[in-house]
N, C-alpha and C positions, 0 to 999 in steps of 0.2 A: 545599623554601622558592625556589630561583630557577626551579622549571618555569615556564614559561609557557603550558602549557595541561594542564586538566586532564583525565580520560577516566575515567565512572564508571558507575556502573548507573546511575546516577539520568538519563542523556541516550539511552537503550535503548529502543527500544519493538520488542515483538516479534510477525514473523508468523504467523500459523498459519492451518491449512487444516483447513479444516471440514464432512465432506460426510452425507446423510444418513443412517442407520439404526444400529443399536446394534455395540459391542462389535468395532470399525473404528478399528485402529491402523495406518495401513499407511505403509512407506515410502516414499519417494519416490526410484526408483532413481538418478535424475539429482545427486538433491540429498541426499546420506546425510543424515544423523541428524537428520532432518525430518520429516515426516510429515500423514498426510492424518486427521484426527481424525474419530472421531461424538463428541456430546450428550456422554451420560454419560460419554464419559474424557480430552475434552477441559477435562473441572470438573478433577479431582485433576490431571490437568498444568497449567493455570494455578497453580493453590492452592502447587505445588511449586514456580511459578516466583516466586511471590508471596512463597513463602517465603524464597525466596533476596536479595530487596530489586524484583525486579520487577514495575513499576505498569503498566505501557503497552502495548499488547496491538491487535493489527489484524489484525481477521479477515477471511478470504477464502475465496467456499461453492466447492465443486466442485461442479458443478449437471451431475443425467443429462442428457443430450443429451435423454431422453423429452422434458424440462419445455421445452426449450426451445423459441422461436419467433421469427422476422423482428425483432419489438419486442419483445419480455426482455417478455411482459406477467408471470413469473413471476415477476421480481424486486419486486416489489408485491404480488403474491398473498398475501391471508390467510392461504393454506397453509404460506408457503415456509418452508423448518425453516433457511434461517439468521437470520429472522425472529425465530421461536419461540428459535434456539442464544443472540439479543440478548439476550431478553429473560430467560433464563435464568443466560445470563453473571453479565448486571446485578444478580440477585435475587442470589443468589448472591457476589458480590464486590461488593457497589454503591462501594467505594473505590477500587478499579482505574481506570483512564482506558481505556475501549474505543472503541474507530478503525473505519472500514468503509471499505468500497470501495464507490466512487458509478461508474456503465460499466456498459455493456452486454453487454460479451462475455463475462462466466460466462455468461450470461441467451441470448444473440443465436446462434438457430442458424447465423450467417454468419459468430461468432469476431472482429468487429471490434468497435468503442467505444459508433461510433456508429447510426444506422440507416441502412442499404445500401440504396441502388434503384438499379436498371442499372445497377450493378458502382461504384457515385457515393455517398460520404457526406451526408447531409445533416447539417448542421450545425444547421440554426433547431432543424429537425423531430426534431431527438434532443430539445433541449431540453426541454419538457413529461415526455419518459420519466422521463429525468433526474431528475428535480420528484416525483412519482412515488416514485421508487424512496428518495430522501430521506427524505420526509414519511413515507415506510414504517420506515425505518430509524430515525429520530427518535423515533417511536411510539414504534417496537422498547424506545429506550433510549439508542439510543445517543452519545455524549459526541462523538467526532471527525468527523465525515463526512470522507472521501477522497477527492473526484473526481478522476478516473487517468483518465478519456476524449481532454482535451486538446479538447475543441471550447470554439471563440470566444467568449464570453460568457456560457458557463453559468456561471461566479463569480458576477455578479447575480443573475443567473435564480434560483438555489439561494438564494438570500439570501432577494430577498423573498420564494420561499415558502417559505421556514422561520420568517420574522417572520409572514408573512400567516395560518400557522398558528396564532402563537405560540410557537414554537421558537427566539425568539431566543437564547436562551445554548447550543444546539448549535452545537461551532463549525467552521470550513471549513480543512483543511490542504489545500490547493490542489496539484497534482501543476507547477507553474508549467513547471517545465523538462524536459519529463517526452522527450529523446529515443530515435528508432527504431535502438535498441542493438541487436548480437548479443547481447547479455549475457542475455536473458532467459529462454531454454530452457527450462529446467528450470523455472521455476516455470509455464509451461506446459504443460510436460510436471502440474505437479501439478497442475494446474484443466481437464487436456483441453480448454483455452482459445483455442490455435490458430488466425488467422485459415482459414475455405472456402477463400480465393482471394484471390490481392495482397498486401499485408501493408499497415503502418500509415504507410507512409512520407507519405502526403495530409495527418495531423492531431497525430506525432507530432511534433518535434521536428529539424531536419537535427546529426547530432553535428559537421559542422563548424565550426557558429555559437552563440558567444558573446554576441556583442550582440542578437540576438534571445530571448535569456532576460531583457534586462534590461526590456525593452519588455513581455515577457510579465509578469512579473513587477509593473510599473508600473499595468499593465492589469487586474493578480487581486488589487490590495490597493489599486487604486478601486473595481473591483466587491466590497470585503469581503471579507476571504479575508480567515481572522486567520493563518495559518503558508504558508510559500511550500516548496515542496519539490522539490529535486532530485535527476533519477532515471536513473542510474546515479548510483553517487559515486566508484569511484575512477578513471576516464578524464574524469572532469570535477572533480577538483577546486579546477582556474582559477573554472568558471562557480559554485563554490558562493564560491570568496574573493570573487568579481566582486560576486553580488548581496550578499554582507555587507558589501562596501561601500559598496551601493547601495543598502539599505532598512534600516531601525530591525526591520522584523516577522521571530520569530522563522525561526529555518532549519529545517526538516529536508533528511535525506539519505538515499535509498536504497539498503542497499549489500546488490545485487539479488542472484539466485540465482545467477548464471556467478559471480560476483567471489567470492562465497562458494565455490563448487565448488569452485574452481581452489584455493583453500587447503585444502579435503578432501583431493582429489586426491590433492594434490602432501604430504601430511601420511602420508596410507595409504601412500602409496611410500617414507616413508624420506627422503622432498627437506625439507623444512621441519618445526620444531617450532608444533605446530600452536596451540597455547597461545600461542608470539612472538610469530609471524607474524598470527596473528588479533588480538593486541593490538594492533599495530600496526598496522597493516592501521585499523583505528576509531581509533585516534590520527591519524593521516595524516586524518581523517574530522572529526574535532574540527578539526585544526588551522588546516583549509581555512576552517572558521567555521561550523559546521552545530555547532549545539545540541543535535538531535536526532536519530539516527538507527535507520530501520531495518533490523535486522539477523539475517540466521538464527545471528545467533552470541550474540545477545542471551542466552537461556540457559546454554550454556558457559560466555561470560563472568562474570555473575554468579555461577556454583557456584563460579569462582575466583578470584574478586572479596578 
C-alpha cells in the first residue's frame, strides 16, 4: 500500500537478436541466457514471452559481413531478412509492440553508426541513409522506431521523412542520452558490430556530462520524438531522474548488456541471488523515473512475476 514505486511486466521491453537462416538458437557467450535466433525459432520464443505477459520487444539484426558496405545499403534492401522478420512477427502477433533499431553499425563495413569517410563521421550525409532505413522498417510494419545512432538532427529528419510517406502513426523512441559506455561489450559480441577502427566518442555522449542530456532531450522533443531514452541505465540513474524532472514525455532506459552480464556472472558464481538482484536493479531504474526499461531480464522477470 505504501510502496512509492511499482515495477511490473508492463514496464519491460525485451531485446531480441535475430539472424538469417533456420534452426538457429545460438547462446551469446558474454551474455548468458540470451541468444541469436533465426525467424523460425524466434516466433515460438515471442509466443512464450507473450503468454507470460510481455508485449513489447525490440529487434536487433546480426548481419553477415558479406552483406555490409560503407553506406549500409542492405539496411533498406528488399531482400533484408530483418525486414522480412518484422513482417512475419507482426503478422503472427499483431497485438505486440515491435520496436526497431535505426543506425548504420549493424550494416556498415566500418562498424560505425554514421557514414565514415577519411576517418571522420559525416553527420548530415548520414541522415538520408537513416531515413531510407526508417521508411523500410515502417513499410514492414514496425510500431516504434529506435534511432540509436546519435547523429544531430536525425529525429526531425526521420519525422519529416515518415510523415511524407504516410507513416504519421509510427512512433520514434529516440536514444536521447546514449553515452560512450564501457558496458556495451556483450551486445557488440552478439551482433559482431564493434567499430573496425576508432571508437564512438565523437557522437555518443561523454559519461562526465549530465547537463548535456537536457540539451539533447529538448532538441529531440522539439524535433518530434515520442519517447526519450537514457542508455545505459545503472550508471546513469541521475540522468534518468534529471530528464524525468525536465520533460513530460515518456522516458525509457536501456539496462544494457554489460549491466545484465554482471548479474549473470555474479549469480552463476553464487555471489548474488539472481531473482532478487535482478528485481532490485530493475526497481532502481523505475524509481529513478523510467516509464519503460529495455532489459535482457524481461523474460525471467515475467516468468517469476
